[in-house]
Each structure stands twice: as structure tokens, then as C-alpha cells.
Steps between C-alpha positions, in 0.01 A plus 500: 500500500583162649334182611571162673456179313355254752552202273881520524689265715689646814833515302330693217319737737835573660644565159219729375418695805272753324445444131469831318185474283610793285825331417355156414553450117167506316634269228768224545646309201693176555733310274452146650827340441674192622244209471744288296790555730276430800428158356857424391627564853269227614567251218148562358399560141441869415125451483498432874638850548230647290232325691654624828504843351123494460455454869720799558287706258193409714681610820634831354161587362342448835771709665462783242126510588582522868755784440235699316679512163294622215672292228734206474653406165677165461738417217355154440612411139706708266516491109854369544393212720371307189866417436494261791453121460152421367431273795557785739299754303216253471515452881499875560198551268298267725583687819248779459221230509654341803517840671153608411341163580652498842518864608207683322271461805779667703539783239122557528515497878780759504325721240774459244456599141697311247643661169762413253749686290680353190394307192266266668328411176811310394475265799354148472123500498451320838736765653303784349164355597573462869662848514195663339274306742697629799499848368122487456445365846710757669403812286277648759751472784647827614785401721849413386561504125705187413665527163667199341746605226452198266687460174614856572796678351554874559674577163220342307249694710672829416541405132136406464394830677717696261358331193142559626581870561639529145182343375275729694701805387465390135133444557454846657398350832795651670717811435871511552455812709278297736746218556671530834602251770150469634351433159781248416423311820152454391618283220683256727362173653503676838260778390285600806747364753736718698876433455671272759644684803718209583659223298616179682718237332587176684787255455790751505470601134503882442350575158157578358475221244280694258242579778308831508789694355274813451303458827797451725664837405487633858424192700705398800693181451542228774711190440527193725701172470193306627367267235141548409364185665654613822376852473251536787299775680800585723730572203224692331459711814872568500468639144211723593689624813813583285275692259368712777860617578545640149426846365372511152597824338404424135808690382448794728673602832 
């Protein structure tokens, strides 16, 4: 099954030809890397890169909706990011409000539903409040599922899941015999969401950085040297086209 995307420019149309709908990833996860380096190259403070990165988030969310993705997970702030300078962390904590204040109408227009994974309860109150507000406003949308990984760390996620499973076994809510991969997945932050088909990491780094370690077991990886603020719809399209050339065997032949 294939289709044309009339919103593409002439160059993109030439590159895509026919886009195979059956080969478009249902769920894409992105490690958004390179905001600080983008700013440094321009002699700007790191926070300028983060602000520019928010604009890229808006553009890629819009593109993901156009490309008919079911879900897009963005690694927004990791549990390790608290180690950064306080001024930078404080600025990052204000970005969700800036994003939602400016782009919530566009999320609603594009039928996007917002969710989060991670320990959101540990975030500053103003950050939590605006996130909860946006999740409430978009909860009935049934288009793209946009997931922000906020205060997220995969090792902690897996450890917490394991502890809860042990507790449920002790309380006779779960039997050891019933525990399998599917049941284990139900204890993760991502319960109810399909695993990513494609992971994209920008800025030339090629590591997972404690992101979705369980969920990325059989995902395709795509790395680019493009810094996140420069990551645009055309680069996103290149990643999707490259994904379409791959054959996923899941350990088989």
C-alpha cells in the first residue's frame, strides 16, 4: 500500500516517490541531542540552543502527524540531566510552559494527544501543573500520541517495575508462573504503548543514554550528525525512508 504526500516540496516528492504505508513506523522515539553545541557554534549561551530546540519539537510533531505516525516519544529530560548547572536546569523546567502556552492550540488543531513517561511528580510544581493541564486538554484527541520522557531513566524504570512485581507476588496479586515479557511490560511507564519501531538520535552521538532500554530491544536505530535545532522535516523524512529499506527479522530469517 502506498500514497503520495501532497504537502511535501518538490525535492521531497522526488525523494519519496511512493511512500509505503505498511512500512511507515508506527512509533518513533528520538533522543534530541545537540542543543548546547548548536548554541556554542554560534557564540550563544546553552539556553539559546534549548529554546531553538523547542521550535524543532513543534516542527517534528507537525511532521509526524503528516506522516501518519501513531506515536512519537521525545527524550526531553533525563534523570541524569539534574547534574547540569542549576541555571540551565531551571531554564529547561520552564520550557514545557513555553511550549504549551504557544503550541497547545496547534496540538489541538492537529488532534495530538500529549502524555508523559518518567517521574513527573518530582518536577517543580509549575512544570507539573502545565503538563497536567495540557494532558487534560488533549486527552480526547485520537491522532498522534506525543510522549515527553521527562525526568526519565530506563534503569530506574526497570528497577521500580521489578520492585512492584516482587510486592505483588508477595501480596498474591501476581504469580511467578504468570510473569512473562508481556506482564513485565505492564509494570513499565510505557504500559499500553507499543514499543518504538525506530530510534533516531541527533548530533552524531551513538548511544542510548539510559533511554527505553527494555522497549528498544528490537527497534531500528538511525543516527545523524545533524544537531537537534537543525533537525527538520527533510532530515526526518530521510530517516523514515531509510527505515523503509530495512527488513526486521526479530531474530528470525
